[in-house]
C-alpha positions, 0 to 999 in steps of 0.5 A: 500500500505504501509502495503504491502511494509513494510510486504515485506521489513521486511519479506525479511530482516528476511529471508536473515539475517541468516548467511550462505555461501553466506552472509559469502562470501559477508562479506569476500569480504567486509573485503578484499575490493575486487569487493564489488560493483559487489558482492553486486549488483549480490546478490541483483539482483539475489534475486529481480529476484527470488522474482519477478519470484516467485510472478508473476508465482504463481499469473499467473499459480496458480491463480485458485488454490490460489483462491480455497485454499487461506486459506490453502495456508496462513495457510501453509505459516504461519506454515512455517514462524513460523518454521523459527522463532522457529529455530532462537529462538532456536539459541538464547539459544543454539548458540555460533556462531562466525563470522569467515572469511576465508582469501585467495588470491585475485580472479579476478572478473569473478572467484569471481562472478562464486563462488557467482553464485554457492553459490546463485543458488545451494542453494535450500533454496533460491528458497524456500524462495524467489519464494515459500514462498515470492510468496505464501505470496504475494497472500494475496495482490491485484495487486497494493499492490502486486507490493508494496510487491514485491518492499519491498521484493526486496529493502530489499535485496539491503539494506541488501547486500549493507549494509553487503558488505560495512559495513563488516569491522565495523560488524566484532568486533560486530559479533564476540560476540555470544551475538550479534548473539543471539540478532539478532536471537531473533529479526528475530524470533519476526518479523517472528512470527508477520508475521506468525500470520498475515498470520494465520488471513488472512487464517482464522486459528485464 
């Protein structure tokens, strides 16, 4: 149970740590102190919803397929996750990323959430990561452990987005240093490789 929870938690954290349009927007709102609670809550609940839908739908609609092709599914997920790891590892040596937060005039809550809605649900990667990848990886666990896995992955989103939003002003001086991004990307790559290897073993690929 604990192993399933930790797998879900660290997988969830690894998938959302990379800076992107949504995360940059959350950081910006945290720095400006605008609608911080609602922004963090919206992102966390959106991730949790997609994760639960992904795990439940794959379990329900594809149960016979999964039981028949479980080795192939775990192998595909392992390769997919390892690919993410190599992308993050590549940035360790080539990236000069700096955190730049665009300043603009204050927006009301509805406008802010509307922008965040588009940044979240118009991004195809959010569906691939939360519904397809996390949903597929969850199938290595039994029903009770699958709930723990889903809880861990969902909790990762709450921990990440609330930490990002409320700790934004503290992170700015640190994340303006390219070396900080390299260290973060290296850590993400290691976590992804570890989970990928475990999936490969579960699918009898190793």
